[in-house]
LOZA-748213 format. One record per residue (C-alpha): residue in one letter; x, y, z. Coordinates in steps of 0.25 Angstrom, whole numbers. Last residue first. Layout:
<atoms>
<atom><residuo>A</residuo><east>X</east><north>Y</north><up>Z</up></atom>
...
</atoms>
This chain:
<atoms>
<atom><residuo>K</residuo><east>365</east><north>447</north><up>125</up></atom>
<atom><residuo>G</residuo><east>357</east><north>435</north><up>130</up></atom>
<atom><residuo>V</residuo><east>364</east><north>423</north><up>121</up></atom>
<atom><residuo>E</residuo><east>377</east><north>432</north><up>114</up></atom>
<atom><residuo>A</residuo><east>386</east><north>422</north><up>121</up></atom>
<atom><residuo>L</residuo><east>378</east><north>410</north><up>113</up></atom>
<atom><residuo>N</residuo><east>383</east><north>416</north><up>99</up></atom>
<atom><residuo>V</residuo><east>371</east><north>419</north><up>91</up></atom>
<atom><residuo>A</residuo><east>364</east><north>411</north><up>79</up></atom>
<atom><residuo>R</residuo><east>353</east><north>419</north><up>73</up></atom>
<atom><residuo>I</residuo><east>338</east><north>421</north><up>71</up></atom>
<atom><residuo>K</residuo><east>331</east><north>434</north><up>72</up></atom>
<atom><residuo>V</residuo><east>316</east><north>436</north><up>70</up></atom>
<atom><residuo>D</residuo><east>313</east><north>452</north><up>70</up></atom>
<atom><residuo>H</residuo><east>299</east><north>451</north><up>72</up></atom>
<atom><residuo>F</residuo><east>287</east><north>442</north><up>75</up></atom>
<atom><residuo>F</residuo><east>272</east><north>447</north><up>79</up></atom>
<atom><residuo>E</residuo><east>268</east><north>454</north><up>64</up></atom>
<atom><residuo>T</residuo><east>280</east><north>446</north><up>56</up></atom>
<atom><residuo>D</residuo><east>293</east><north>448</north><up>55</up></atom>
<atom><residuo>E</residuo><east>301</east><north>440</north><up>44</up></atom>
<atom><residuo>I</residuo><east>309</east><north>429</north><up>49</up></atom>
<atom><residuo>K</residuo><east>323</east><north>428</north><up>41</up></atom>
<atom><residuo>K</residuo><east>327</east><north>414</north><up>39</up></atom>
<atom><residuo>A</residuo><east>334</east><north>403</north><up>48</up></atom>
<atom><residuo>K</residuo><east>343</east><north>391</north><up>48</up></atom>
<atom><residuo>T</residuo><east>352</east><north>390</north><up>59</up></atom>
<atom><residuo>D</residuo><east>361</east><north>379</north><up>61</up></atom>
<atom><residuo>K</residuo><east>374</east><north>388</north><up>58</up></atom>
<atom><residuo>G</residuo><east>371</east><north>397</north><up>69</up></atom>
<atom><residuo>S</residuo><east>373</east><north>386</north><up>79</up></atom>
<atom><residuo>T</residuo><east>367</east><north>373</north><up>86</up></atom>
<atom><residuo>W</residuo><east>354</east><north>372</north><up>78</up></atom>
<atom><residuo>I</residuo><east>349</east><north>357</north><up>74</up></atom>
<atom><residuo>P</residuo><east>360</east><north>348</north><up>80</up></atom>
<atom><residuo>T</residuo><east>356</east><north>333</north><up>81</up></atom>
<atom><residuo>T</residuo><east>358</east><north>328</north><up>96</up></atom>
<atom><residuo>S</residuo><east>363</east><north>314</north><up>101</up></atom>
<atom><residuo>G</residuo><east>356</east><north>309</north><up>113</up></atom>
<atom><residuo>D</residuo><east>352</east><north>296</north><up>108</up></atom>
<atom><residuo>A</residuo><east>337</east><north>299</north><up>108</up></atom>
<atom><residuo>H</residuo><east>341</east><north>311</north><up>98</up></atom>
<atom><residuo>R</residuo><east>343</east><north>326</north><up>103</up></atom>
<atom><residuo>L</residuo><east>339</east><north>336</north><up>91</up></atom>
<atom><residuo>R</residuo><east>345</east><north>349</north><up>92</up></atom>
<atom><residuo>L</residuo><east>344</east><north>364</north><up>94</up></atom>
<atom><residuo>N</residuo><east>357</east><north>367</north><up>101</up></atom>
<atom><residuo>D</residuo><east>354</east><north>383</north><up>103</up></atom>
<atom><residuo>L</residuo><east>342</east><north>393</north><up>104</up></atom>
<atom><residuo>Y</residuo><east>341</east><north>407</north><up>109</up></atom>
<atom><residuo>L</residuo><east>329</east><north>415</north><up>110</up></atom>
<atom><residuo>K</residuo><east>326</east><north>431</north><up>108</up></atom>
<atom><residuo>Y</residuo><east>313</east><north>436</north><up>109</up></atom>
<atom><residuo>T</residuo><east>309</east><north>450</north><up>108</up></atom>
<atom><residuo>G</residuo><east>294</east><north>453</north><up>113</up></atom>
<atom><residuo>P</residuo><east>279</east><north>450</north><up>110</up></atom>
<atom><residuo>K</residuo><east>273</east><north>438</north><up>117</up></atom>
<atom><residuo>A</residuo><east>274</east><north>426</north><up>109</up></atom>
<atom><residuo>G</residuo><east>263</east><north>420</north><up>99</up></atom>
<atom><residuo>K</residuo><east>273</east><north>409</north><up>93</up></atom>
<atom><residuo>F</residuo><east>288</east><north>411</north><up>92</up></atom>
<atom><residuo>V</residuo><east>294</east><north>399</north><up>84</up></atom>
<atom><residuo>I</residuo><east>309</east><north>396</north><up>85</up></atom>
<atom><residuo>A</residuo><east>312</east><north>386</north><up>74</up></atom>
<atom><residuo>H</residuo><east>317</east><north>373</north><up>68</up></atom>
<atom><residuo>G</residuo><east>316</east><north>367</north><up>55</up></atom>
<atom><residuo>P</residuo><east>317</east><north>352</north><up>50</up></atom>
<atom><residuo>L</residuo><east>312</east><north>343</north><up>61</up></atom>
<atom><residuo>I</residuo><east>310</east><north>330</north><up>54</up></atom>
<atom><residuo>G</residuo><east>303</east><north>318</north><up>58</up></atom>
<atom><residuo>P</residuo><east>303</east><north>305</north><up>66</up></atom>
<atom><residuo>G</residuo><east>300</east><north>312</north><up>76</up></atom>
<atom><residuo>Y</residuo><east>291</east><north>324</north><up>78</up></atom>
<atom><residuo>S</residuo><east>283</east><north>319</north><up>89</up></atom>
<atom><residuo>S</residuo><east>295</east><north>313</north><up>96</up></atom>
<atom><residuo>L</residuo><east>303</east><north>326</north><up>96</up></atom>
<atom><residuo>G</residuo><east>305</east><north>329</north><up>111</up></atom>
<atom><residuo>I</residuo><east>309</east><north>344</north><up>115</up></atom>
<atom><residuo>V</residuo><east>321</east><north>347</north><up>123</up></atom>
<atom><residuo>R</residuo><east>324</east><north>362</north><up>125</up></atom>
<atom><residuo>H</residuo><east>338</east><north>367</north><up>133</up></atom>
<atom><residuo>E</residuo><east>335</east><north>380</north><up>140</up></atom>
<atom><residuo>W</residuo><east>346</east><north>392</north><up>140</up></atom>
<atom><residuo>V</residuo><east>343</east><north>403</north><up>150</up></atom>
<atom><residuo>S</residuo><east>343</east><north>417</north><up>145</up></atom>
<atom><residuo>A</residuo><east>328</east><north>419</north><up>148</up></atom>
<atom><residuo>G</residuo><east>321</east><north>410</north><up>158</up></atom>
<atom><residuo>G</residuo><east>327</east><north>397</north><up>163</up></atom>
<atom><residuo>K</residuo><east>314</east><north>389</north><up>158</up></atom>
<atom><residuo>P</residuo><east>315</east><north>393</north><up>143</up></atom>
<atom><residuo>E</residuo><east>302</east><north>400</north><up>139</up></atom>
<atom><residuo>P</residuo><east>291</east><north>390</north><up>134</up></atom>
<atom><residuo>G</residuo><east>287</east><north>394</north><up>119</up></atom>
<atom><residuo>S</residuo><east>272</east><north>387</north><up>120</up></atom>
<atom><residuo>V</residuo><east>276</east><north>380</north><up>107</up></atom>
<atom><residuo>Q</residuo><east>287</east><north>372</north><up>114</up></atom>
<atom><residuo>E</residuo><east>279</east><north>365</north><up>123</up></atom>
<atom><residuo>R</residuo><east>285</east><north>364</north><up>137</up></atom>
<atom><residuo>G</residuo><east>287</east><north>350</north><up>144</up></atom>
<atom><residuo>F</residuo><east>300</east><north>354</north><up>149</up></atom>
<atom><residuo>Q</residuo><east>308</east><north>345</north><up>139</up></atom>
<atom><residuo>D</residuo><east>301</east><north>351</north><up>128</up></atom>
<atom><residuo>L</residuo><east>288</east><north>349</north><up>122</up></atom>
<atom><residuo>G</residuo><east>287</east><north>350</north><up>107</up></atom>
<atom><residuo>E</residuo><east>273</east><north>346</north><up>105</up></atom>
<atom><residuo>G</residuo><east>259</east><north>350</north><up>113</up></atom>
<atom><residuo>K</residuo><east>258</east><north>363</north><up>104</up></atom>
<atom><residuo>K</residuo><east>268</east><north>363</north><up>93</up></atom>
<atom><residuo>F</residuo><east>282</east><north>360</north><up>90</up></atom>
<atom><residuo>D</residuo><east>284</east><north>355</north><up>75</up></atom>
<atom><residuo>L</residuo><east>283</east><north>370</north><up>69</up></atom>
<atom><residuo>K</residuo><east>276</east><north>369</north><up>56</up></atom>
<atom><residuo>A</residuo><east>284</east><north>381</north><up>49</up></atom>
<atom><residuo>E</residuo><east>280</east><north>387</north><up>36</up></atom>
<atom><residuo>K</residuo><east>281</east><north>402</north><up>39</up></atom>
<atom><residuo>S</residuo><east>294</east><north>399</north><up>48</up></atom>
<atom><residuo>D</residuo><east>302</east><north>391</north><up>35</up></atom>
<atom><residuo>N</residuo><east>303</east><north>378</north><up>28</up></atom>
<atom><residuo>G</residuo><east>293</east><north>370</north><up>36</up></atom>
<atom><residuo>K</residuo><east>295</east><north>359</north><up>48</up></atom>
<atom><residuo>F</residuo><east>296</east><north>365</north><up>62</up></atom>
<atom><residuo>P</residuo><east>305</east><north>363</north><up>73</up></atom>
<atom><residuo>S</residuo><east>301</east><north>371</north><up>85</up></atom>
<atom><residuo>Y</residuo><east>308</east><north>381</north><up>96</up></atom>
<atom><residuo>Y</residuo><east>298</east><north>390</north><up>105</up></atom>
<atom><residuo>F</residuo><east>294</east><north>405</north><up>106</up></atom>
<atom><residuo>G</residuo><east>286</east><north>412</north><up>116</up></atom>
<atom><residuo>K</residuo><east>294</east><north>411</north><up>129</up></atom>
<atom><residuo>L</residuo><east>305</east><north>419</north><up>135</up></atom>
<atom><residuo>P</residuo><east>303</east><north>432</north><up>132</up></atom>
<atom><residuo>S</residuo><east>316</east><north>438</north><up>128</up></atom>
<atom><residuo>D</residuo><east>325</east><north>448</north><up>135</up></atom>
<atom><residuo>K</residuo><east>333</east><north>437</north><up>142</up></atom>
<atom><residuo>A</residuo><east>336</east><north>429</north><up>129</up></atom>
<atom><residuo>V</residuo><east>329</east><north>415</north><up>127</up></atom>
<atom><residuo>A</residuo><east>338</east><north>403</north><up>128</up></atom>
<atom><residuo>L</residuo><east>335</east><north>389</north><up>121</up></atom>
<atom><residuo>D</residuo><east>344</east><north>376</north><up>120</up></atom>
<atom><residuo>Y</residuo><east>337</east><north>366</north><up>110</up></atom>
<atom><residuo>E</residuo><east>333</east><north>351</north><up>108</up></atom>
<atom><residuo>I</residuo><east>324</east><north>343</north><up>100</up></atom>
<atom><residuo>Y</residuo><east>322</east><north>329</north><up>104</up></atom>
<atom><residuo>D</residuo><east>322</east><north>316</north><up>97</up></atom>
<atom><residuo>T</residuo><east>316</east><north>302</north><up>100</up></atom>
<atom><residuo>A</residuo><east>304</east><north>305</north><up>89</up></atom>
<atom><residuo>F</residuo><east>315</east><north>306</north><up>78</up></atom>
<atom><residuo>V</residuo><east>320</east><north>319</north><up>72</up></atom>
<atom><residuo>R</residuo><east>325</east><north>321</north><up>57</up></atom>
<atom><residuo>G</residuo><east>335</east><north>330</north><up>52</up></atom>
<atom><residuo>G</residuo><east>333</east><north>341</north><up>43</up></atom>
<atom><residuo>W</residuo><east>338</east><north>353</north><up>52</up></atom>
<atom><residuo>R</residuo><east>334</east><north>367</north><up>50</up></atom>
<atom><residuo>A</residuo><east>336</east><north>378</north><up>59</up></atom>
<atom><residuo>F</residuo><east>331</east><north>394</north><up>63</up></atom>
<atom><residuo>P</residuo><east>316</east><north>394</north><up>60</up></atom>
<atom><residuo>I</residuo><east>309</east><north>406</north><up>68</up></atom>
<atom><residuo>V</residuo><east>294</east><north>402</north><up>68</up></atom>
<atom><residuo>V</residuo><east>285</east><north>415</north><up>70</up></atom>
<atom><residuo>S</residuo><east>272</east><north>414</north><up>76</up></atom>
<atom><residuo>D</residuo><east>257</east><north>420</north><up>79</up></atom>
<atom><residuo>K</residuo><east>248</east><north>408</north><up>82</up></atom>
<atom><residuo>P</residuo><east>249</east><north>411</north><up>96</up></atom>
<atom><residuo>K</residuo><east>246</east><north>426</north><up>95</up></atom>
<atom><residuo>P</residuo><east>257</east><north>437</north><up>93</up></atom>
<atom><residuo>K</residuo><east>254</east><north>450</north><up>101</up></atom>
<atom><residuo>G</residuo><east>263</east><north>460</north><up>95</up></atom>
<atom><residuo>T</residuo><east>278</east><north>458</north><up>94</up></atom>
<atom><residuo>I</residuo><east>288</east><north>448</north><up>93</up></atom>
<atom><residuo>T</residuo><east>301</east><north>450</north><up>92</up></atom>
<atom><residuo>V</residuo><east>311</east><north>438</north><up>87</up></atom>
<atom><residuo>S</residuo><east>323</east><north>432</north><up>91</up></atom>
<atom><residuo>V</residuo><east>330</east><north>419</north><up>88</up></atom>
<atom><residuo>E</residuo><east>346</east><north>416</north><up>93</up></atom>
<atom><residuo>L</residuo><east>352</east><north>403</north><up>90</up></atom>
<atom><residuo>V</residuo><east>363</east><north>399</north><up>98</up></atom>
<atom><residuo>E</residuo><east>379</east><north>400</north><up>94</up></atom>
<atom><residuo>G</residuo><east>390</east><north>393</north><up>103</up></atom>
<atom><residuo>E</residuo><east>383</east><north>386</north><up>116</up></atom>
<atom><residuo>P</residuo><east>370</east><north>384</north><up>121</up></atom>
<atom><residuo>A</residuo><east>369</east><north>371</north><up>130</up></atom>
<atom><residuo>P</residuo><east>357</east><north>369</north><up>137</up></atom>
<atom><residuo>Q</residuo><east>357</east><north>359</north><up>147</up></atom>
<atom><residuo>H</residuo><east>350</east><north>345</north><up>143</up></atom>
<atom><residuo>T</residuo><east>337</east><north>340</north><up>145</up></atom>
<atom><residuo>L</residuo><east>331</east><north>328</north><up>138</up></atom>
<atom><residuo>A</residuo><east>317</east><north>327</north><up>136</up></atom>
<atom><residuo>A</residuo><east>309</east><north>315</north><up>140</up></atom>
<atom><residuo>G</residuo><east>304</east><north>306</north><up>128</up></atom>
<atom><residuo>M</residuo><east>292</east><north>306</north><up>121</up></atom>
</atoms>
């Protein structure tokens, strides 16, 4: 396990907006997986996944996380980040749905080591809501990429052209799922 790199967030142009309304009292086993990108390349033990994340002002700040997955859609997705894995540079497990350290409307750069996943593939990329408290969530993601040991990067999601999303049907707890690319200037409005 290497030390995670730290960089300042640098969102620009289009960013991915993901929103969902959660009602009732979902338990931790209740979840919705929202696929937004596909990528067919390989990862190595020395690679990191990194991205920029912000949460809207009027949104709950935690209860969701990014995870690579295997499978063809949200119903059969086998999530890569599980309890005890997918730790970011602050030591937070992604499955715990940690809130950004700066709070609402502040971009945070997350870096997650992939030593236990390489060599291998990370074909699907999703935002997961798992047992979150009721409310309307809106988050923004940009610059999802692999960072290699030599410092080079491989982009996975950088703009709307990279969005690979299907309509997510409403369930008992998760409603009105929306995935779209928006201009950075629209964030927070």
